N, C-alpha and C positions, 0 to 999 in steps of 0.2 A: 665238506668231507664229513662223512658220518663217523662218529667216535663213541666208543663205550669205554669208560675209564673206571676200572675197579680199584678199590682200596679196602683196607681193614683186615686183611689176612694176618696170620702170625702164628706164634707158638703158644699153646695154652694147655693147662693140665686137664685131665679128665674131670668132668663135672663143671668146668668153667664155661664162660660165655665169650662170644665174639659177635661183632656186627659188621657185616660187609656192606659196602656202598658201591653203587654203579651209577656214574653220571653219564647221561646219554645226550646226544645232539638233540636239540629241540625239534628238529625237522622230523624225527622218527618217534620220539618218545610218546607223544599223545595218540598215535595211531597204532602203536605196537602192543602186543602182549610181551611183557618183560618176564624174563625167567633167569633162574640160577641152575646151572648144571655143574657136575663135578666129575673129575676123572682121577682115580687112584692109580698108582703104578701097576702096570700089567692088566688093567681093567678098562672096559669101555666107558665112554662118557655116559653119564646117566642124569636124568632129570632129578632135580631137588625140589623146586617149587616154581610155579608160574603165577602171574597176576595179570588179568586183562585190563584194558583201558577202562572197563566198567567196574574194576576192583573185585572181580571174581577170582578166587584163588584155588590152587591145586597143589597138593603135596605128595611126595613119595611116601609110601607107608613107613619107611625107615626113619623119617624125620617128623612125622605127625606128632603134635603135642610138644615138640622141642624147638622147632624152627618156626619163624613167622616172617612171611614176605609182606612188604608194604611198598607203596610208591608215593612220592611227593611230586605232584604234577607241577607245582610252582617252581621246583628246583630241578625238574627233569631227572629225578634220581629214584632208583629202586634200592631197597634195603633188604638184607636178610639177617634177621636177629637169630642167632644160634645159641641156645641154652642147653645145659646138661650134655655138653659135648662128650663124645666117646672116641676112643682111639680109631674106630672104624670110620669116623667122619673125616679122617685125614685124607686130603686130596687137594688137587688144584681146582679151584672154584671159578667157573666162567659165567659171565653175564651174557645174556642173549636178548636180542630184540627181534621179534618176528611179527610179520603181518602177511597172512595168506592173501588178503584182498589186494594189497599193494606189492606183493611179491618181494617182501623184504626179509632178510635173515642175516643179522649181524652178530658178531662175537667180540667180546672183549679179549684182552691179552691173558687173563687168568691171574688169580692170586692164590698163593699157597696157604693152606690151613693145616697145621700140624697139631694133633692132640696127643699128648704124652700120657702114658698110664701111670 
């Protein structure tokens, strides 16, 4: 059974940092583009950052220079280091594993990030 298990969310003051982790099933991790998305109340889910199996990264303009996505292939884990957090970063953050080639698209359960002003 494929699983994506997120951790690391919480409450932080503006300007602070958090690191999110997403542990994925080994069967999908190595072949997937891993990503982080977020959904704020009343808003649509939006892309935050992605990283391919070849370590190519992509970021939303709103987080460039503040967030860093990385992956540890030995641990089947993707990370999102979030620095200089702003209240507008408050959202539920979701981990995603996607492979167009293998027709895969899996989501984690989400982890809440709250940034207080």
